[in-house]
ZAZA-452486 format. One record per residue: residue number from 1; chain; x, y, z of N, C-alpha, C, O in turn. Coordinates in steps of 0.05 Angstrom, whole numbers, plus 5000, padded with zeros to 4 digits. Each point is the difference from the previous one (the first is absolute). Example, Ala and Ser with C-alpha at 12.3 -4.5 7.8 and 13.67 -1.06 7.14 Angstrom:
// residues 2
+-----+-----+------+------+------+------+------+------+------+------+------+------+------+------+
! seq ! mol !  npx !  npy !  npz ! capx ! capy ! capz !  cpx !  cpy !  cpz !  opx !  opy !  opz !
+-----+-----+------+------+------+------+------+------+------+------+------+------+------+------+
!   1 !   A ! 5264 ! 4886 ! 5156 ! 4982 ! 5024 ! 5000 ! 5018 ! 5024 ! 5000 ! 5021 ! 5000 ! 5013 !
!   2 !   A ! 4972 ! 5021 ! 4973 ! 5016 ! 5024 ! 5001 ! 4985 ! 5022 ! 5014 ! 5010 ! 5022 ! 5004 !
+-----+-----+------+------+------+------+------+------+------+------+------+------+------+------+
//
This chain:
// residues 89
+-----+-----+------+------+------+------+------+------+------+------+------+------+------+------+
! seq ! mol !  npx !  npy !  npz ! capx ! capy ! capz !  cpx !  cpy !  cpz !  opx !  opy !  opz !
+-----+-----+------+------+------+------+------+------+------+------+------+------+------+------+
!   1 !   A ! 1120 ! 6782 ! 2287 ! 4984 ! 4995 ! 4976 ! 5016 ! 4984 ! 4980 ! 4993 ! 4977 ! 4994 !
!   2 !   A ! 5028 ! 5035 ! 4996 ! 5019 ! 4987 ! 4982 ! 5028 ! 5010 ! 5008 ! 5002 ! 5020 ! 5014 !
!   3 !   A ! 5019 ! 4966 ! 4977 ! 5027 ! 5010 ! 5006 ! 5003 ! 5029 ! 4990 ! 4996 ! 5006 ! 4976 !
!   4 !   A ! 5012 ! 5012 ! 5042 ! 5004 ! 5028 ! 4992 ! 4975 ! 5017 ! 4998 ! 5002 ! 5023 ! 4993 !
!   5 !   A ! 4975 ! 4965 ! 5013 ! 4974 ! 5015 ! 5000 ! 4987 ! 4997 ! 5027 ! 4995 ! 4977 ! 5009 !
!   6 !   A ! 4999 ! 5045 ! 5004 ! 4987 ! 4999 ! 5026 ! 4985 ! 5025 ! 5006 ! 5001 ! 5019 ! 4985 !
!   7 !   A ! 4984 ! 4981 ! 5037 ! 4984 ! 5022 ! 5009 ! 5012 ! 5013 ! 5025 ! 5011 ! 4986 ! 5017 !
!   8 !   A ! 4986 ! 5040 ! 4985 ! 5010 ! 5015 ! 5023 ! 4976 ! 5017 ! 5010 ! 4987 ! 5014 ! 4984 !
!   9 !   A ! 5007 ! 4986 ! 5042 ! 4979 ! 5017 ! 5010 ! 5008 ! 5029 ! 4996 ! 5021 ! 5009 ! 5008 !
!  10 !   A ! 4961 ! 5007 ! 4980 ! 5004 ! 5028 ! 4995 ! 4974 ! 5015 ! 5005 ! 4988 ! 5012 ! 4982 !
!  11 !   A ! 5003 ! 4988 ! 5043 ! 4975 ! 5013 ! 5006 ! 5001 ! 5029 ! 4991 ! 5018 ! 5015 ! 5007 !
!  12 !   A ! 4962 ! 4993 ! 4979 ! 4998 ! 5027 ! 4990 ! 4971 ! 5007 ! 4997 ! 4987 ! 5010 ! 5019 !
!  13 !   A ! 5002 ! 4986 ! 4957 ! 4972 ! 5005 ! 4995 ! 4983 ! 4983 ! 5019 ! 4979 ! 5009 ! 5009 !
!  14 !   A ! 5029 ! 4966 ! 4995 ! 4986 ! 4982 ! 5018 ! 5020 ! 4988 ! 5019 ! 5023 ! 4997 ! 4993 !
!  15 !   A ! 4968 ! 4995 ! 5031 ! 5018 ! 4989 ! 5020 ! 5013 ! 4974 ! 4991 ! 5023 ! 4995 ! 5007 !
!  16 !   A ! 4963 ! 4989 ! 4978 ! 5010 ! 4974 ! 4992 ! 5014 ! 5000 ! 4973 ! 5006 ! 4979 ! 4989 !
!  17 !   A ! 5001 ! 5044 ! 5000 ! 5012 ! 5002 ! 4974 ! 5027 ! 4986 ! 4999 ! 5015 ! 5000 ! 5019 !
!  18 !   A ! 4990 ! 4987 ! 4958 ! 5026 ! 4987 ! 4995 ! 5010 ! 5008 ! 4973 ! 4984 ! 5005 ! 4982 !
!  19 !   A ! 5043 ! 4995 ! 5015 ! 5012 ! 5006 ! 4974 ! 5013 ! 4975 ! 4990 ! 5011 ! 4984 ! 5015 !
!  20 !   A ! 4988 ! 5012 ! 4958 ! 5012 ! 4977 ! 4987 ! 5029 ! 5008 ! 4993 ! 5005 ! 5021 ! 4988 !
!  21 !   A ! 5014 ! 4962 ! 5019 ! 5028 ! 5005 ! 4995 ! 5010 ! 4978 ! 4981 ! 4995 ! 4976 ! 5004 !
!  22 !   A ! 5019 ! 5032 ! 4975 ! 5014 ! 4982 ! 4982 ! 5029 ! 5007 ! 5000 ! 5008 ! 5021 ! 4990 !
!  23 !   A ! 5008 ! 4961 ! 5022 ! 5029 ! 5005 ! 5002 ! 5013 ! 4993 ! 4974 ! 4996 ! 4978 ! 4989 !
!  24 !   A ! 5021 ! 5040 ! 5000 ! 5015 ! 4995 ! 4976 ! 5029 ! 5006 ! 5006 ! 5006 ! 5013 ! 5020 !
!  25 !   A ! 5012 ! 4978 ! 4963 ! 5028 ! 5005 ! 5004 ! 5008 ! 5029 ! 5002 ! 5019 ! 5008 ! 5013 !
!  26 !   A ! 4965 ! 5009 ! 4973 ! 5006 ! 5029 ! 5000 ! 4984 ! 5016 ! 5020 ! 5000 ! 5025 ! 4999 !
!  27 !   A ! 4986 ! 4962 ! 5019 ! 4984 ! 5013 ! 5021 ! 4971 ! 4989 ! 4998 ! 4994 ! 4983 ! 4984 !
!  28 !   A ! 4990 ! 5027 ! 5034 ! 4972 ! 4990 ! 5002 ! 4981 ! 5017 ! 4984 ! 5003 ! 5025 ! 4998 !
!  29 !   A ! 4977 ! 4962 ! 4991 ! 4977 ! 5013 ! 4989 ! 4977 ! 4997 ! 5020 ! 4995 ! 4978 ! 5009 !
!  30 !   A ! 4993 ! 5044 ! 4998 ! 4979 ! 5000 ! 5021 ! 4974 ! 5009 ! 4988 ! 4998 ! 5022 ! 4989 !
!  31 !   A ! 4981 ! 4962 ! 5015 ! 4973 ! 5009 ! 4993 ! 4988 ! 5009 ! 5027 ! 4990 ! 4984 ! 5016 !
!  32 !   A ! 5011 ! 5042 ! 4988 ! 4993 ! 5011 ! 5026 ! 4970 ! 5006 ! 5003 ! 4991 ! 5006 ! 5021 !
!  33 !   A ! 4995 ! 4991 ! 4957 ! 4971 ! 5004 ! 5001 ! 4992 ! 5026 ! 5013 ! 5005 ! 5021 ! 4989 !
!  34 !   A ! 4982 ! 4977 ! 5034 ! 4990 ! 5024 ! 5014 ! 5016 ! 5005 ! 5025 ! 4989 ! 5013 ! 5019 !
!  35 !   A ! 5036 ! 4979 ! 4983 ! 5016 ! 5008 ! 5023 ! 5003 ! 5030 ! 5000 ! 5002 ! 5012 ! 5022 !
!  36 !   A ! 4998 ! 5001 ! 4955 ! 5000 ! 5029 ! 4996 ! 4981 ! 5005 ! 4977 ! 4997 ! 4984 ! 4982 !
!  37 !   A ! 4991 ! 5040 ! 5018 ! 4983 ! 5007 ! 4977 ! 5016 ! 5006 ! 4975 ! 4990 ! 4995 ! 4978 !
!  38 !   A ! 5034 ! 5016 ! 5025 ! 5015 ! 5009 ! 4977 ! 5030 ! 4993 ! 5004 ! 5009 ! 4996 ! 5022 !
!  39 !   A ! 5005 ! 5004 ! 4955 ! 5029 ! 4996 ! 5001 ! 5013 ! 5024 ! 5014 ! 5021 ! 4996 ! 5014 !
!  40 !   A ! 4967 ! 5027 ! 4984 ! 5011 ! 5024 ! 5014 ! 4999 ! 4996 ! 5031 ! 5019 ! 5007 ! 5014 !
!  41 !   A ! 4959 ! 4982 ! 4996 ! 4998 ! 4995 ! 5028 ! 5021 ! 4979 ! 5009 ! 5012 ! 5003 ! 5022 !
!  42 !   A ! 4991 ! 4977 ! 4962 ! 5020 ! 4980 ! 5007 ! 5028 ! 5012 ! 5000 ! 5016 ! 4995 ! 5017 !
!  43 !   A ! 4990 ! 5022 ! 4963 ! 5026 ! 5013 ! 4998 ! 5006 ! 5017 ! 5024 ! 5022 ! 5001 ! 5010 !
!  44 !   A ! 4957 ! 5013 ! 5000 ! 5004 ! 5016 ! 5024 ! 5007 ! 4983 ! 5024 ! 5017 ! 5007 ! 5016 !
!  45 !   A ! 4969 ! 4970 ! 4987 ! 5007 ! 4982 ! 5022 ! 5027 ! 4987 ! 4997 ! 5015 ! 4996 ! 5019 !
!  46 !   A ! 4993 ! 4998 ! 4956 ! 5026 ! 4989 ! 4995 ! 5022 ! 5020 ! 5007 ! 5020 ! 4992 ! 5012 !
!  47 !   A ! 4976 ! 5033 ! 4981 ! 5020 ! 5021 ! 5007 ! 5001 ! 5004 ! 5030 ! 5022 ! 5004 ! 5011 !
!  48 !   A ! 4955 ! 4996 ! 5002 ! 5000 ! 5003 ! 5029 ! 5014 ! 4976 ! 5013 ! 5015 ! 5003 ! 5020 !
!  49 !   A ! 4981 ! 4973 ! 4969 ! 5014 ! 4976 ! 5010 ! 5031 ! 5004 ! 4998 ! 5014 ! 4994 ! 5019 !
!  50 !   A ! 4995 ! 5016 ! 4958 ! 5028 ! 5005 ! 4996 ! 5011 ! 5020 ! 5021 ! 5021 ! 4997 ! 5011 !
!  51 !   A ! 4963 ! 5024 ! 4994 ! 5008 ! 5021 ! 5019 ! 5003 ! 4988 ! 5028 ! 5019 ! 5006 ! 5014 !
!  52 !   A ! 4962 ! 4977 ! 4993 ! 5001 ! 4986 ! 5027 ! 5025 ! 4982 ! 5001 ! 5015 ! 5000 ! 5019 !
!  53 !   A ! 4989 ! 4985 ! 4959 ! 5023 ! 4981 ! 4999 ! 5026 ! 5015 ! 5002 ! 5019 ! 4990 ! 5013 !
!  54 !   A ! 4983 ! 5033 ! 4974 ! 5025 ! 5015 ! 5000 ! 5003 ! 5019 ! 5023 ! 5018 ! 5017 ! 5001 !
!  55 !   A ! 4963 ! 4981 ! 5019 ! 5001 ! 5016 ! 5025 ! 5000 ! 5030 ! 4995 ! 5016 ! 5014 ! 5013 !
!  56 !   A ! 4967 ! 4995 ! 4969 ! 4998 ! 5029 ! 4996 ! 4987 ! 5013 ! 5025 ! 4987 ! 4986 ! 5016 !
!  57 !   A ! 5016 ! 5039 ! 4987 ! 4989 ! 5014 ! 5023 ! 4970 ! 4998 ! 5001 ! 4987 ! 4999 ! 4979 !
!  58 !   A ! 5002 ! 5000 ! 5045 ! 4972 ! 5000 ! 5004 ! 4990 ! 5029 ! 4998 ! 5015 ! 5018 ! 5004 !
!  59 !   A ! 4959 ! 4987 ! 4991 ! 4980 ! 4980 ! 4996 ! 5000 ! 4989 ! 4971 ! 5006 ! 5014 ! 4981 !
!  60 !   A ! 4987 ! 4961 ! 5017 ! 4997 ! 4986 ! 4974 ! 4972 ! 4990 ! 4997 ! 4987 ! 4995 ! 5020 !
!  61 !   A ! 5003 ! 5003 ! 4955 ! 4973 ! 4989 ! 4997 ! 4998 ! 4972 ! 5010 ! 5020 ! 4985 ! 4999 !
!  62 !   A ! 4957 ! 5008 ! 5010 ! 4996 ! 4972 ! 5008 ! 4999 ! 4982 ! 4976 ! 4994 ! 5008 ! 4978 !
!  63 !   A ! 5012 ! 4966 ! 5027 ! 4999 ! 4981 ! 4978 ! 4985 ! 4975 ! 5009 ! 4999 ! 4994 ! 5024 !
!  64 !   A ! 4989 ! 4991 ! 4957 ! 4987 ! 4975 ! 5008 ! 5019 ! 4981 ! 5013 ! 5024 ! 4998 ! 4992 !
!  65 !   A ! 4966 ! 4986 ! 5027 ! 5017 ! 4980 ! 5014 ! 5013 ! 4980 ! 4981 ! 5022 ! 4991 ! 5005 !
!  66 !   A ! 4965 ! 5003 ! 4973 ! 5009 ! 4979 ! 4982 ! 5018 ! 5010 ! 4978 ! 5011 ! 4983 ! 4985 !
!  67 !   A ! 4994 ! 5043 ! 5012 ! 5015 ! 5010 ! 4977 ! 5029 ! 4990 ! 5000 ! 5011 ! 4995 ! 4979 !
!  68 !   A ! 5000 ! 5000 ! 5045 ! 5028 ! 4990 ! 5001 ! 5001 ! 4972 ! 4987 ! 5019 ! 4994 ! 4986 !
!  69 !   A ! 4962 ! 4989 ! 5019 ! 5000 ! 4973 ! 4988 ! 4999 ! 5002 ! 4970 ! 5014 ! 4984 ! 4987 !
!  70 !   A ! 4971 ! 5034 ! 5002 ! 4999 ! 5004 ! 4971 ! 5026 ! 5010 ! 4989 ! 5011 ! 4989 ! 4981 !
!  71 !   A ! 5000 ! 5031 ! 5032 ! 5025 ! 5012 ! 4991 ! 5024 ! 4980 ! 5001 ! 5018 ! 5001 ! 4984 !
!  72 !   A ! 4981 ! 4981 ! 5036 ! 5021 ! 4980 ! 5002 ! 5000 ! 4980 ! 4977 ! 5020 ! 4986 ! 4996 !
!  73 !   A ! 4958 ! 5013 ! 4990 ! 4998 ! 4982 ! 4977 ! 5012 ! 5012 ! 4974 ! 4999 ! 4987 ! 4979 !
!  74 !   A ! 5012 ! 5037 ! 5023 ! 5012 ! 5014 ! 4977 ! 4980 ! 5003 ! 4977 ! 5005 ! 4989 ! 4978 !
!  75 !   A ! 4974 ! 5026 ! 5026 ! 4980 ! 5003 ! 4979 ! 5011 ! 5014 ! 4976 ! 5014 ! 5020 ! 5002 !
!  76 !   A ! 4979 ! 4969 ! 4974 ! 5007 ! 5012 ! 4974 ! 4976 ! 5013 ! 4987 ! 5003 ! 5019 ! 4985 !
!  77 !   A ! 4973 ! 4970 ! 5020 ! 4975 ! 5011 ! 4990 ! 4978 ! 4994 ! 5020 ! 4999 ! 4978 ! 5011 !
!  78 !   A ! 4985 ! 5042 ! 4993 ! 4977 ! 4997 ! 5018 ! 4975 ! 5010 ! 4985 ! 4999 ! 5023 ! 4991 !
!  79 !   A ! 4981 ! 4960 ! 5007 ! 4975 ! 5006 ! 4986 ! 4978 ! 5004 ! 5020 ! 5000 ! 4989 ! 5022 !
!  80 !   A ! 4980 ! 5028 ! 4971 ! 4978 ! 5007 ! 5017 ! 4974 ! 4996 ! 4986 ! 4998 ! 5000 ! 4976 !
!  81 !   A ! 4981 ! 4996 ! 5040 ! 4973 ! 4994 ! 4989 ! 4987 ! 5024 ! 4986 ! 4986 ! 4997 ! 4980 !
!  82 !   A ! 5019 ! 5027 ! 5031 ! 4985 ! 5023 ! 4990 ! 5018 ! 5021 ! 4988 ! 4992 ! 5024 ! 4998 !
!  83 !   A ! 5031 ! 4968 ! 4992 ! 5019 ! 5019 ! 4989 ! 5015 ! 4986 ! 4977 ! 5011 ! 4979 ! 5004 !
!  84 !   A ! 4989 ! 5033 ! 4973 ! 5014 ! 4987 ! 4977 ! 5030 ! 5004 ! 5003 ! 5016 ! 4987 ! 4986 !
!  85 !   A ! 4992 ! 5032 ! 5030 ! 5029 ! 5004 ! 5004 ! 5012 ! 4976 ! 5015 ! 4987 ! 4988 ! 5017 !
!  86 !   A ! 5037 ! 5006 ! 4976 ! 5015 ! 4978 ! 5013 ! 5024 ! 5013 ! 5014 ! 5015 ! 5015 ! 4989 !
!  87 !   A ! 4988 ! 4979 ! 5037 ! 5023 ! 5011 ! 5015 ! 5025 ! 4983 ! 4993 ! 4999 ! 4976 ! 5000 !
!  88 !   A ! 5022 ! 5039 ! 4994 ! 5027 ! 4987 ! 4995 ! 5020 ! 5017 ! 5016 ! 4996 ! 5024 ! 5003 !
!  89 !   A ! 5025 ! 4963 ! 5006 ! 5021 ! 5016 ! 5015 ! 5015 ! 5019 ! 4982 ! 5017 ! 5015 ! 5010 !
+-----+-----+------+------+------+------+------+------+------+------+------+------+------+------+
//
């Protein structure tokens, strides 16, 4: 789209859902829309992603296939369509 601004597939509410990413020097700002209904749901997936990454004992909660791509962008803020809360690390 523009330098530092791009879309990432984040199927959630709909199969074709995409999130808008704005890369900044201090990390990425993500407009996640309906990838999750709430910041709390995203936080749960982010924590499960960390547990998988750190090889914690099984069983672990499942995570969306695309969450690794988002986490690799070093998110600083994640906004959602139906939640006024903003996820921050």
